[in-house]
DSSP file (Angstrom, degrees, kcal/mol; ACC not computed):
  #  RESIDUE AA STRUCTURE BP1 BP2  ACC     N-H-->O    O-->H-N    N-H-->O    O-->H-N    TCO  KAPPA ALPHA  PHI   PSI    X-CA   Y-CA   Z-CA
    1    1 A M     >        0   0    0      0, 0.0     4,-1.0     0, 0.0     6,-0.2   0.000 360.0 360.0 360.0 -44.8   72.1   56.3  -43.7
    2    2 A L  T >4> +     0   0    0      1,-0.2     5,-2.5     2,-0.2     3,-0.8   0.958 360.0  43.9 -62.6 -51.0   70.4   54.1  -41.2
    3    3 A S  G >45S+     0   0    0     46,-0.4     3,-1.7     1,-0.3    -1,-0.2   0.861 109.0  57.7 -65.7 -33.8   72.7   51.1  -41.7
    4    4 A K  G 345S+     0   0    0      1,-0.3    -1,-0.3    45,-0.2    -2,-0.2   0.756 106.6  51.0 -65.3 -23.1   75.8   53.3  -41.8
    5    5 A N  G <<5S-     0   0    0     -4,-1.0    -1,-0.3    -3,-0.8    -2,-0.2   0.177 125.7-101.8 -99.4  15.8   74.8   54.5  -38.3
    6    6 A G  T < 5S+     0   0    0     -3,-1.7    -3,-0.2     1,-0.2    -2,-0.1   0.619  77.1 138.0  79.6  12.8   74.4   51.0  -37.0
    7    7 A I      < -     0   0    0     -5,-2.5    -1,-0.2    -6,-0.2    -2,-0.2  -0.832  56.6-121.8 -94.3 120.3   70.6   50.8  -37.2
    8    8 A P        -     0   0    0      0, 0.0     2,-0.5     0, 0.0    43,-0.1  -0.335  25.9-151.6 -62.4 138.3   69.4   47.5  -38.5
    9    9 A V        -     0   0    0     41,-0.4    43,-2.2    -6,-0.0    44,-1.1  -0.956  14.1-177.0-118.6 127.3   67.3   47.8  -41.7
   10   10 A Q  E     -a   53   0A   0     -2,-0.5     2,-0.2    41,-0.2    44,-0.2  -0.952   7.7-162.9-119.3 141.4   64.6   45.4  -42.7
   11   11 A A  E     -a   54   0A   0     42,-2.2    44,-2.9    -2,-0.4     2,-0.4  -0.692  13.8-135.7-116.2 172.2   62.5   45.6  -45.9
   12   12 A H  E     +a   55   0A   0     -2,-0.2     2,-0.3    42,-0.2    44,-0.2  -0.993  30.2 172.8-131.0 122.0   59.3   44.1  -47.1
   13   13 A M  E     +a   56   0A   0     42,-2.8    44,-2.4    -2,-0.4     2,-0.4  -0.791  42.0  27.2-128.3 169.2   59.2   42.7  -50.7
   14   14 A G  E    S+a   57   0A   0     -2,-0.3     2,-0.6    42,-0.2    44,-0.2  -0.674 116.6  17.8  83.5-133.6   56.8   40.8  -52.8
   15   15 A L        -     0   0    0     42,-3.3    42,-0.1    -2,-0.4    -2,-0.1  -0.627  65.8-178.8 -74.4 118.7   53.1   41.2  -51.9
   16   16 A I    >>  -     0   0    0     -2,-0.6     3,-2.6     1,-0.2     4,-0.5  -0.912  16.5-153.8-118.1 100.4   52.8   44.3  -49.8
   17   17 A P  G >4 S+     0   0    0      0, 0.0     3,-1.4     0, 0.0     4,-0.3   0.820  91.1  52.3 -48.4 -43.1   49.1   44.5  -48.9
   18   18 A R  G 34 S+     0   0    0      1,-0.3     3,-0.1     2,-0.1    -3,-0.0   0.703 118.7  38.0 -70.0 -15.5   49.0   48.3  -48.4
   19   19 A L  G X4 S+     0   0    0     -3,-2.6     3,-2.1     1,-0.1     4,-0.4   0.244  82.8 112.0-111.0  10.7   50.6   48.8  -51.9
   20   20 A S  G X<> +     0   0    0     -3,-1.4     5,-3.0    -4,-0.5     3,-1.3   0.770  66.2  65.8 -61.6 -28.0   48.8   46.0  -53.6
   21   21 A T  G > 5S+     0   0    0     -4,-0.3     3,-0.7     1,-0.3    -1,-0.3   0.751  94.0  62.6 -66.4 -20.0   46.8   48.3  -55.9
   22   22 A W  G < 5S+     0   0    0     -3,-2.1    -1,-0.3     1,-0.2    -2,-0.2   0.706 109.8  38.7 -74.5 -19.9   50.1   49.3  -57.5
   23   23 A V  G < 5S-     0   0    0     -3,-1.3    -1,-0.2    -4,-0.4    -2,-0.2   0.109 130.8 -81.2-120.3  20.4   50.7   45.7  -58.8
   24   24 A G  T < 5S-     0   0    0     -3,-0.7    -3,-0.2    -4,-0.1     2,-0.2   0.669  82.0 -65.6  93.0  16.2   47.2   44.7  -59.8
   25   25 A G  S   <S-     0   0    0     -5,-3.0     2,-1.1    -6,-0.1    -2,-0.1  -0.509  91.2 -18.8 106.1-172.6   45.8   43.7  -56.4
   26   26 A L  S    S+     0   0    0     -2,-0.2     2,-0.3   -11,-0.1   -11,-0.0  -0.621  89.4 128.9 -75.8 101.7   46.4   41.0  -53.8
   27   27 A R        -     0   0    0     -2,-1.1     2,-0.1    31,-0.0    -2,-0.1  -0.967  63.4 -83.8-151.2 162.1   48.4   38.5  -55.8
   28   28 A A        -     0   0    0     -2,-0.3     2,-0.3   -13,-0.1     3,-0.3  -0.402  45.7-137.8 -67.3 148.4   51.5   36.4  -55.8
   29   29 A I  B    S+d   59   0B   0     29,-2.9    31,-2.0    28,-0.2   -14,-0.1  -0.818  71.2  24.7-111.7 150.0   54.6   38.2  -57.1
   30   30 A S        +     0   0    0     -2,-0.3    33,-0.2    29,-0.2    -1,-0.2   0.801  63.0 138.0  71.3  35.8   57.4   37.0  -59.4
   31   31 A K        +     0   0    0     -3,-0.3     2,-0.3    31,-0.1    -1,-0.1   0.543  68.2  59.0 -81.3  -6.5   55.5   34.3  -61.2
   32   32 A T  S  > S-     0   0    0      1,-0.1     4,-2.3    28,-0.0     5,-0.2  -0.863  90.0-121.2-117.6 157.0   57.2   35.6  -64.4
   33   33 A A  H  > S+     0   0    0     -2,-0.3     4,-2.6     1,-0.2     5,-0.2   0.881 113.6  54.9 -61.7 -39.0   60.9   35.8  -65.1
   34   34 A D  H  > S+     0   0    0      2,-0.2     4,-2.1     1,-0.2    -1,-0.2   0.931 109.7  45.3 -62.3 -45.5   60.6   39.6  -65.6
   35   35 A E  H  > S+     0   0    0      1,-0.2     4,-2.3     2,-0.2    -1,-0.2   0.903 112.7  51.7 -64.5 -39.9   59.0   40.1  -62.2
   36   36 A A  H  X S+     0   0    0     -4,-2.3     4,-2.3     1,-0.2    -2,-0.2   0.898 109.4  49.6 -64.7 -39.7   61.6   37.8  -60.6
   37   37 A M  H  X S+     0   0    0     -4,-2.6     4,-2.5     2,-0.2    -1,-0.2   0.881 109.6  51.5 -66.8 -37.2   64.4   39.8  -62.2
   38   38 A E  H  X S+     0   0    0     -4,-2.1     4,-2.1     2,-0.2    -2,-0.2   0.907 109.6  50.5 -63.8 -40.5   62.9   43.1  -61.0
   39   39 A L  H  X S+     0   0    0     -4,-2.3     4,-2.6     2,-0.2    -2,-0.2   0.916 109.4  51.3 -60.9 -43.8   62.7   41.6  -57.5
   40   40 A Y  H  X S+     0   0    0     -4,-2.3     4,-2.5     2,-0.2    -2,-0.2   0.931 108.8  50.2 -59.5 -47.3   66.4   40.6  -57.9
   41   41 A R  H  X S+     0   0    0     -4,-2.5     4,-2.0     1,-0.2    -1,-0.2   0.889 111.5  49.0 -60.4 -38.7   67.4   44.2  -58.9
   42   42 A T  H  X S+     0   0    0     -4,-2.1     4,-2.7     2,-0.2    -1,-0.2   0.913 108.5  53.1 -67.7 -41.6   65.5   45.5  -55.9
   43   43 A F  H  X S+     0   0    0     -4,-2.6     4,-3.0     1,-0.2    -2,-0.2   0.926 109.5  49.4 -55.6 -45.1   67.2   43.0  -53.6
   44   44 A K  H  X S+     0   0    0     -4,-2.5     4,-2.6     2,-0.2    -1,-0.2   0.891 110.5  49.4 -65.6 -39.4   70.6   44.2  -54.8
   45   45 A R  H  X S+     0   0    0     -4,-2.0     4,-1.5     2,-0.2    -1,-0.2   0.920 113.4  47.1 -64.1 -42.3   69.7   47.9  -54.3
   46   46 A L  H  <>S+     0   0    0     -4,-2.7     5,-2.6     2,-0.2     4,-0.5   0.919 112.0  50.1 -64.0 -43.6   68.5   47.0  -50.7
   47   47 A E  H ><5S+     0   0    0     -4,-3.0     3,-1.3     1,-0.2    -2,-0.2   0.921 110.0  50.4 -60.3 -45.3   71.7   45.0  -50.1
   48   48 A D  H 3<5S+     0   0    0     -4,-2.6    -1,-0.2     1,-0.3    -2,-0.2   0.808 107.9  54.4 -62.8 -29.7   73.8   48.0  -51.4
   49   49 A A  T 3<5S-     0   0    0     -4,-1.5   -46,-0.4    -5,-0.2    -1,-0.3   0.541 126.1-101.0 -82.9  -6.3   71.9   50.3  -49.0
   50   50 A G  T < 5 +     0   0    0     -3,-1.3   -41,-0.4    -4,-0.5    -3,-0.2   0.555  64.5 157.7 101.4   8.2   72.7   48.0  -46.0
   51   51 A C      < -     0   0    0     -5,-2.6    -1,-0.3    -6,-0.2   -41,-0.2  -0.466  17.5-175.9 -65.8 135.5   69.5   46.1  -45.6
   52   52 A F        +     0   0    0    -43,-2.2    22,-2.6     1,-0.3     2,-0.3   0.638  62.1  26.6-109.1 -18.4   70.2   42.8  -43.7
   53   53 A V  E     -ab  10  74A   0    -44,-1.1   -42,-2.2    20,-0.2     2,-0.4  -0.999  58.0-163.4-148.0 146.5   66.7   41.1  -43.8
   54   54 A V  E     -ab  11  75A   0     20,-2.7    22,-3.1    -2,-0.3     2,-0.8  -0.997  19.8-138.7-132.3 130.4   63.6   41.1  -46.0
   55   55 A E  E     -ab  12  76A   0    -44,-2.9   -42,-2.8    -2,-0.4     2,-0.7  -0.807  27.9-161.4 -78.6 115.2   60.1   39.9  -45.2
   56   56 A I  E     -ab  13  77A   0     20,-2.8    22,-2.3    -2,-0.8     2,-0.5  -0.881   8.4-167.0-109.4 106.6   59.4   38.2  -48.5
   57   57 A E  E     -ab  14  78A   0    -44,-2.4   -42,-3.3    -2,-0.7    22,-0.2  -0.823  57.6 -17.9-108.2 126.1   55.6   37.8  -48.9
   58   58 A C  S    S+     0   0    0     20,-2.3   -29,-2.9    -2,-0.5     2,-0.4   0.872  82.6 152.7  53.1  48.1   53.8   35.6  -51.5
   59   59 A V  B     -d   29   0B   0     -3,-0.3    -1,-0.2   -31,-0.2   -29,-0.2  -0.863  58.2 -92.8-102.4 141.6   56.7   35.3  -53.9
   60   60 A A     >  -     0   0    0    -31,-2.0     4,-2.3    -2,-0.4     3,-0.3  -0.306  33.5-132.6 -55.5 130.1   56.8   32.2  -56.1
   61   61 A E  H  > S+     0   0    0      1,-0.2     4,-2.7     2,-0.2     5,-0.2   0.871 103.6  53.0 -57.0 -42.6   59.0   29.7  -54.3
   62   62 A G  H  > S+     0   0    0      1,-0.2     4,-2.0     2,-0.2    -1,-0.2   0.897 109.6  48.8 -61.7 -40.7   61.0   28.8  -57.4
   63   63 A A  H  > S+     0   0    0     -3,-0.3     4,-2.5     2,-0.2    -2,-0.2   0.937 113.1  46.5 -64.6 -46.1   61.9   32.5  -58.0
   64   64 A L  H  X S+     0   0    0     -4,-2.3     4,-2.9     1,-0.2    -2,-0.2   0.891 109.3  55.1 -64.9 -38.1   62.9   33.0  -54.3
   65   65 A L  H  X S+     0   0    0     -4,-2.7     4,-0.7    -5,-0.2    -1,-0.2   0.917 112.8  42.6 -59.4 -43.7   64.9   29.8  -54.4
   66   66 A S  H  < S+     0   0    0     -4,-2.0    -2,-0.2    -5,-0.2    -1,-0.2   0.876 119.4  43.0 -70.1 -38.2   66.9   31.1  -57.4
   67   67 A L  H >< S+     0   0    0     -4,-2.5     3,-1.8     1,-0.2     4,-0.2   0.814  99.0  70.7 -79.8 -31.1   67.3   34.6  -56.0
   68   68 A N  H >< S+     0   0    0     -4,-2.9     3,-1.1     1,-0.3    -1,-0.2   0.837  96.3  52.8 -59.6 -35.2   68.2   33.7  -52.4
   69   69 A D  T 3< S+     0   0    0     -4,-0.7    -1,-0.3     1,-0.2    -2,-0.2   0.621 102.2  61.9 -74.1 -11.5   71.6   32.4  -53.4
   70   70 A K  T <  S+     0   0    0     -3,-1.8     2,-0.3    -4,-0.2    -1,-0.2   0.327 103.7  49.1 -98.2   6.5   72.4   35.7  -55.2
   71   71 A T    <   -     0   0    0     -3,-1.1   -27,-0.1    -4,-0.2   -28,-0.0  -0.980  66.0-139.9-144.0 154.5   72.1   38.0  -52.2
   72   72 A S        +     0   0    0     -2,-0.3     2,-0.1     2,-0.1    -1,-0.1   0.484  68.9 116.2 -89.6  -3.4   73.4   38.1  -48.6
   73   73 A I  S    S-     0   0    0      1,-0.1     2,-0.4   -20,-0.1   -20,-0.2  -0.421  72.4-119.1 -68.3 137.7   70.1   39.4  -47.3
   74   74 A V  E     -b   53   0A   0    -22,-2.6   -20,-2.7    -2,-0.1     2,-0.6  -0.664  28.5-144.3 -76.4 126.9   68.3   37.1  -44.9
   75   75 A M  E     -b   54   0A   0     -2,-0.4    11,-2.3   -22,-0.2    10,-1.6  -0.851  10.7-162.7-101.8 121.1   65.0   36.1  -46.4
   76   76 A C  E     -bc  55  86A   0    -22,-3.1   -20,-2.8    -2,-0.6     2,-0.5  -0.889  19.6-145.4-101.5 106.0   62.0   35.7  -44.1
   77   77 A S  E     +bc  56  87A   0      9,-3.4    11,-2.6    -2,-0.8     2,-0.5  -0.601  24.9 173.1 -82.1 121.7   59.4   33.7  -46.1
   78   78 A L  E    S-b   57   0A   0    -22,-2.3   -20,-2.3    -2,-0.5   -19,-0.1  -0.911  85.6 -18.6-123.1  99.7   55.8   34.5  -45.5
   79   79 A G  S    S+     0   0    0     -2,-0.5   -18,-0.1     9,-0.3   -22,-0.1   0.727 112.5 105.9  75.0  20.9   53.8   32.5  -48.1
   80   80 A S  S >  S-     0   0    0      1,-0.4     3,-0.7   -22,-0.2   -16,-0.1   0.076  79.7-122.8-119.0  21.8   56.9   32.0  -50.3
   81   81 A G  G >   -     0   0    0      1,-0.2     3,-0.7     2,-0.1    -1,-0.4  -0.217  53.8 -41.0  74.0-161.9   57.5   28.4  -49.5
   82   82 A Y  G 3  S+     0   0    0      1,-0.2    -1,-0.2    -3,-0.1    -5,-0.0   0.396 109.3  95.7 -83.6   2.4   60.7   26.8  -48.0
   83   83 A A  G <   +     0   0    0     -3,-0.7    -1,-0.2     2,-0.0    -2,-0.1   0.646  66.9  87.9 -72.7 -13.7   63.0   29.0  -50.2
   84   84 A G  S <  S-     0   0    0     -3,-0.7    -8,-0.2     1,-0.1     3,-0.1  -0.365  81.8-126.0 -81.4 164.4   63.5   31.5  -47.4
   85   85 A D  S    S+     0   0    0    -10,-1.6     2,-0.4     1,-0.2    -9,-0.2   0.782 101.7  31.3 -74.9 -28.8   66.1   31.4  -44.7
   86   86 A I  E    S-c   76   0A   0    -11,-2.3    -9,-3.4     2,-0.0     2,-0.5  -0.991  73.5-150.8-131.1 136.6   63.3   31.8  -42.1
   87   87 A I  E     +c   77   0A   0     -2,-0.4     2,-0.3   -11,-0.2    -9,-0.2  -0.937  29.8 164.7-106.8 124.7   59.8   30.6  -42.4
   88   88 A F        -     0   0    0    -11,-2.6    -9,-0.3    -2,-0.5     2,-0.3  -0.947  23.1-172.9-141.3 164.6   57.2   32.6  -40.5
   89   89 A L        -     0   0    0     -2,-0.3     2,-0.1   -11,-0.1    16,-0.0  -0.980  39.2 -96.7-150.0 145.1   53.5   33.3  -40.1
   90   90 A F    >>  -     0   0    0     -2,-0.3     4,-2.4     1,-0.1     3,-0.8  -0.366  32.0-121.0 -67.9 146.2   51.7   35.9  -38.1
   91   91 A L  H 3> S+     0   0    0      1,-0.3     4,-2.8     2,-0.2     5,-0.2   0.873 111.7  55.2 -55.4 -43.4   50.4   34.8  -34.7
   92   92 A H  H 34>S+     0   0    0      1,-0.2     5,-2.9     2,-0.2     6,-0.6   0.823 110.6  46.9 -65.6 -28.0   46.8   35.6  -35.5
   93   93 A D  H X45S+     0   0    0     -3,-0.8     3,-0.7     3,-0.2    16,-0.3   0.914 112.3  48.9 -74.8 -43.8   47.0   33.4  -38.6
   94   94 A I  H 3<5S+     0   0    0     -4,-2.4    14,-3.5     1,-0.2    15,-0.5   0.902 115.0  45.3 -58.9 -42.3   48.7   30.5  -36.6
   95   95 A C  T 3<5S-     0   0    0     -4,-2.8    16,-3.1    -5,-0.2    17,-0.3   0.530 111.5-118.7 -84.4  -6.5   46.1   30.8  -33.9
   96   96 A G  T < 5 +     0   0    0     -3,-0.7    16,-2.2    -4,-0.4    17,-0.2   0.925  62.1 145.3  73.2  44.7   43.1   30.9  -36.3
   97   97 A E      < +     0   0    0     -5,-2.9    -4,-0.1    14,-0.2    -5,-0.1   0.754  49.4  75.1 -86.9 -24.6   41.8   34.3  -35.2
   98   98 A A  S    S-     0   0    0     -6,-0.6     3,-0.2     1,-0.1    14,-0.1  -0.645  76.7-135.7 -90.0 144.9   40.6   35.5  -38.6
   99   99 A P  S    S+     0   0    0      0, 0.0     2,-0.5     0, 0.0    -1,-0.1   0.830  98.7  35.0 -66.6 -29.9   37.4   34.1  -40.1
  100  100 A N  S    S-     0   0    0     -3,-0.0     3,-0.1     0, 0.0    -3,-0.0  -0.931  83.1-145.3-129.0 107.4   39.1   33.7  -43.5
  101  101 A D        -     0   0    0     -2,-0.5    -8,-0.0    -3,-0.2     6,-0.0  -0.395  26.9-107.6 -67.0 144.3   42.7   32.7  -43.6
  102  102 A P    >   -     0   0    0      0, 0.0     3,-2.0     0, 0.0    -1,-0.1  -0.337  36.4-105.0 -63.1 158.4   44.9   34.2  -46.4
  103  103 A K  T 3  S+     0   0    0      1,-0.3    -2,-0.1    -3,-0.1   -24,-0.1   0.842 120.6  51.1 -56.3 -35.6   45.8   31.6  -49.0
  104  104 A H  T 3  S+     0   0    0    -26,-0.1    -1,-0.3     2,-0.0     2,-0.3   0.406 100.9  80.8 -85.4   3.8   49.4   31.4  -47.7
  105  105 A A    <   -     0   0    0     -3,-2.0     2,-0.4   -27,-0.1    -4,-0.1  -0.722  55.9-162.8-111.1 158.5   48.3   30.8  -44.1
  106  106 A R        -     0   0    0     -2,-0.3     2,-0.5     0, 0.0   -10,-0.1  -0.990  19.1-133.0-137.9 131.2   47.2   27.8  -42.1
  107  107 A A        -     0   0    0     -2,-0.4   -13,-0.2     1,-0.1   -12,-0.2  -0.707  18.5-177.8 -83.8 129.7   45.4   28.0  -38.8
  108  108 A F  S    S+     0   0    0    -14,-3.5     2,-0.3    -2,-0.5   -13,-0.2   0.288  72.9  22.9-105.8   5.5   46.8   25.6  -36.2
  109  109 A G  S    S-     0   0    0    -15,-0.5     3,-0.1   -16,-0.3    -2,-0.0  -0.850  73.6-120.6-151.6-174.1   44.2   26.6  -33.6
  110  110 A N    >>  +     0   0    0     -2,-0.3     3,-1.0     1,-0.1     4,-0.7  -0.394  46.7 145.2-137.5  58.1   40.8   28.2  -33.3
  111  111 A V  H 3>  +     0   0    0    -16,-3.1     4,-2.2     1,-0.2     3,-0.3   0.760  67.4  73.4 -67.1 -23.5   41.1   31.3  -31.3
  112  112 A G  H 3> S+     0   0    0    -16,-2.2     4,-2.1   -17,-0.3    -1,-0.2   0.860  91.1  57.1 -57.0 -35.4   38.4   32.8  -33.5
  113  113 A R  H <> S+     0   0    0     -3,-1.0     4,-2.1   -17,-0.2    -1,-0.2   0.895 106.7  48.8 -61.5 -40.5   35.9   30.6  -31.6
  114  114 A L  H  X S+     0   0    0     -4,-0.7     4,-2.7    -3,-0.3    -2,-0.2   0.890 107.9  53.5 -68.6 -38.5   37.1   32.2  -28.3
  115  115 A H  H  X S+     0   0    0     -4,-2.2     4,-2.6     1,-0.2    -1,-0.2   0.907 109.1  49.8 -60.0 -40.6   36.7   35.7  -29.8
  116  116 A Q  H  X S+     0   0    0     -4,-2.1     4,-2.6     2,-0.2    -2,-0.2   0.901 110.0  50.3 -65.2 -40.5   33.1   34.8  -30.7
  117  117 A Q  H  X S+     0   0    0     -4,-2.1     4,-2.8     2,-0.2    -2,-0.2   0.926 111.0  48.9 -62.0 -44.4   32.5   33.6  -27.2
  118  118 A I  H  X S+     0   0    0     -4,-2.7     4,-2.7     2,-0.2    -2,-0.2   0.923 111.4  49.8 -61.5 -44.4   33.9   36.8  -25.7
  119  119 A Y  H  X S+     0   0    0     -4,-2.6     4,-2.6     2,-0.2    -2,-0.2   0.934 112.3  47.5 -59.0 -46.7   31.7   38.8  -28.1
  120  120 A T  H  X S+     0   0    0     -4,-2.6     4,-2.5     1,-0.2    -2,-0.2   0.923 112.7  48.5 -61.9 -45.4   28.6   36.9  -27.1
  121  121 A E  H  X S+     0   0    0     -4,-2.8     4,-2.5     2,-0.2    -1,-0.2   0.910 112.3  49.2 -61.6 -43.0   29.4   37.2  -23.4
  122  122 A R  H  X S+     0   0    0     -4,-2.7     4,-2.5     2,-0.2    -2,-0.2   0.931 111.3  48.9 -62.9 -45.7   30.0   40.9  -23.7
  123  123 A A  H  X S+     0   0    0     -4,-2.6     4,-1.9     1,-0.2    -2,-0.2   0.920 113.2  47.0 -61.9 -43.4   26.7   41.4  -25.6
  124  124 A E  H  X S+     0   0    0     -4,-2.5     4,-2.2     1,-0.2    -1,-0.2   0.900 111.7  51.3 -64.9 -40.2   24.8   39.4  -23.0
  125  125 A A  H  X S+     0   0    0     -4,-2.5     4,-2.5     1,-0.2    -2,-0.2   0.897 108.4  51.5 -63.8 -40.5   26.4   41.3  -20.2
  126  126 A M  H  X S+     0   0    0     -4,-2.5     4,-2.5     2,-0.2    -1,-0.2   0.887 109.3  50.1 -65.5 -38.1   25.6   44.7  -21.7
  127  127 A V  H  X S+     0   0    0     -4,-1.9     4,-2.4     2,-0.2    -2,-0.2   0.939 112.7  46.5 -63.7 -46.5   21.9   43.7  -22.1
  128  128 A K  H  X S+     0   0    0     -4,-2.2     4,-2.4     2,-0.2    -2,-0.2   0.884 111.7  51.9 -63.4 -39.1   21.8   42.6  -18.5
  129  129 A Y  H  X S+     0   0    0     -4,-2.5     4,-2.5     2,-0.2     5,-0.2   0.950 110.4  47.6 -61.4 -49.5   23.5   45.8  -17.4
  130  130 A R  H  X S+     0   0    0     -4,-2.5     4,-2.7     1,-0.2    -2,-0.2   0.911 112.2  50.2 -59.5 -42.8   21.0   48.0  -19.3
  131  131 A E  H  X S+     0   0    0     -4,-2.4     4,-2.4     1,-0.2     6,-0.2   0.915 110.1  49.9 -61.9 -43.1   18.1   46.0  -17.8
  132  132 A A  H  X>S+     0   0    0     -4,-2.4     5,-2.0     2,-0.2     6,-1.3   0.898 112.6  46.9 -64.8 -40.2   19.4   46.4  -14.2
  133  133 A V  H ><5S+     0   0    0     -4,-2.5     3,-0.7     4,-0.2    -2,-0.2   0.942 114.1  47.4 -65.5 -46.3   19.9   50.1  -14.7
  134  134 A N  H 3<5S+     0   0    0     -4,-2.7    -2,-0.2     1,-0.2    -1,-0.2   0.844 113.1  48.7 -65.0 -33.3   16.4   50.5  -16.2
  135  135 A E  H 3<5S-     0   0    0     -4,-2.4    -1,-0.2    -5,-0.2    -2,-0.2   0.623 112.3-120.6 -79.5 -13.5   14.9   48.4  -13.4
  136  136 A G  T <<5S+     0   0    0     -4,-0.9    -3,-0.2    -3,-0.7    -4,-0.1   0.650  82.8 115.8  81.9  16.3   16.7   50.4  -10.7
  137  137 A T      < +     0   0    0     -5,-2.0    -4,-0.2    -6,-0.2    -5,-0.1   0.541  56.4  91.2 -94.3  -6.6   18.5   47.4   -9.3
  138  138 A F  S    S+     0   0    0     -6,-1.3    -2,-0.2     1,-0.3    -1,-0.2  -0.995  79.0  31.8-136.7 133.2   21.9   48.8  -10.3
  139  139 A P  S    S+     0   0    0      0, 0.0    -1,-0.3     0, 0.0     5,-0.0   0.518  87.9 176.1 -78.0 145.8   23.7   50.4   -8.7
  140  140 A G    >   -     0   0    0     -2,-0.1     3,-0.9    -3,-0.1     4,-0.3  -0.384  49.5 -79.3-103.8-174.7   22.6   48.8   -5.5
  141  141 A P  G >  S+     0   0    0      0, 0.0     3,-1.0     0, 0.0     5,-0.1   0.841 128.2  54.5 -57.3 -36.3   23.8   49.4   -1.9
  142  142 A K  G 3  S+     0   0    0      1,-0.2     0, 0.0     3,-0.0     0, 0.0   0.782 111.6  44.5 -70.7 -25.0   26.8   47.1   -2.4
  143  143 A E  G <  S+     0   0    0     -3,-0.9     2,-0.4     2,-0.1    -1,-0.2   0.302 101.7  84.5-100.3   9.5   28.0   49.2   -5.4
  144  144 A T  S <  S-     0   0    0     -3,-1.0     2,-0.4    -4,-0.3    -4,-0.0  -0.918  72.9-131.6-119.3 137.5   27.4   52.6   -3.8
  145  145 A V        -     0   0    0     -2,-0.4     2,-0.4     2,-0.0    -2,-0.1  -0.716  28.2-156.4 -83.8 132.1   29.6   54.7   -1.5
  146  146 A H        -     0   0    0     -2,-0.4     3,-0.0    -5,-0.1    -2,-0.0  -0.871   9.6-135.8-114.7 145.4   27.7   55.9    1.5
  147  147 A M        -     0   0    0     -2,-0.4     5,-0.1     1,-0.1    -2,-0.0  -0.791  36.3-101.4 -93.5 136.1   28.4   58.9    3.7
  148  148 A P     >  -     0   0    0      0, 0.0     4,-2.3     0, 0.0     3,-0.4  -0.278  33.6-118.0 -54.5 144.8   28.1   58.4    7.5
  149  149 A K  H  > S+     0   0    0      1,-0.2     4,-2.1     2,-0.2     5,-0.1   0.877 113.0  50.9 -56.2 -43.3   24.8   59.8    8.7
  150  150 A E  H  > S+     0   0    0      1,-0.2     4,-2.0     2,-0.2    -1,-0.2   0.856 110.1  50.1 -66.9 -33.0   26.5   62.4   11.0
  151  151 A E  H  > S+     0   0    0     -3,-0.4     4,-2.2     2,-0.2    -1,-0.2   0.876 109.2  51.5 -71.0 -36.6   28.7   63.6    8.2
  152  152 A N  H  X S+     0   0    0     -4,-2.3     4,-2.4     2,-0.2    -2,-0.2   0.894 109.2  50.6 -64.7 -39.2   25.7   64.0    5.9
  153  153 A E  H  X S+     0   0    0     -4,-2.1     4,-2.2     2,-0.2    -2,-0.2   0.904 109.5  50.6 -64.6 -41.2   23.9   66.0    8.6
  154  154 A R  H  X S+     0   0    0     -4,-2.0     4,-2.3     2,-0.2    -2,-0.2   0.892 110.2  50.7 -62.5 -39.1   27.0   68.3    8.9
  155  155 A L  H  X S+     0   0    0     -4,-2.2     4,-2.4     2,-0.2    -2,-0.2   0.933 109.5  49.4 -63.7 -46.4   27.0   68.8    5.1
  156  156 A L  H  X S+     0   0    0     -4,-2.4     4,-2.0     1,-0.2    -2,-0.2   0.888 111.2  50.1 -62.6 -38.9   23.3   69.7    5.1
  157  157 A E  H  X S+     0   0    0     -4,-2.2     4,-1.3     2,-0.2    -1,-0.2   0.918 110.7  49.4 -63.4 -43.7   23.9   72.2    7.9
  158  158 A A  H  < S+     0   0    0     -4,-2.3     4,-0.3     1,-0.2     3,-0.2   0.892 111.7  48.9 -64.2 -39.3   26.8   73.8    6.1
  159  159 A L  H >< S+     0   0    0     -4,-2.4     3,-1.1     1,-0.2    -1,-0.2   0.855 106.0  57.0 -68.6 -34.3   24.7   74.0    2.9
  160  160 A D  H 3< S+     0   0    0     -4,-2.0    -1,-0.2     1,-0.2    -2,-0.2   0.810 101.7  57.7 -65.5 -28.4   21.8   75.6    4.8
  161  161 A K  T 3<        0   0    0     -4,-1.3    -1,-0.2     1,-0.2    -2,-0.2   0.564 360.0 360.0 -80.0  -7.4   24.2   78.4    6.0
  162  162 A L    <         0   0    0     -3,-1.1    -1,-0.2    -4,-0.3    -2,-0.1   0.499 360.0 360.0 -71.0 360.0   25.1   79.4    2.4
């Protein structure tokens, strides 16, 4: 229905983390001929339904290489080797934001170090803030809005008349 109405359809095949318990956990898919043939049948159903691209995650490279020529679907390989039409990796994996990279990922940076620095700075700032509040040094005159003396006197007079 979506593709017939001009809405592009993308699927996700192979390892689907949120569904991994259905296939025995977080593992590579299609390491057997039977699994690869099931993947092929699913590709064909998706193709018939109008799907134009599939994120293909952690599928054995040899299986994807053999299957990719049998479908018109664009294959975006995530942990499936060079057999896909597009090779991609999530930004947080590329930048090294996670403490433990997935097996199919490689960190090309160390943004995780910066996250740790930010965490440390935030924790230190919160301790200093609490200390300043408890000591009565925050908020100080510079961080406080003041009412002109004559306006404060007018307010007190008005309140006295209540």
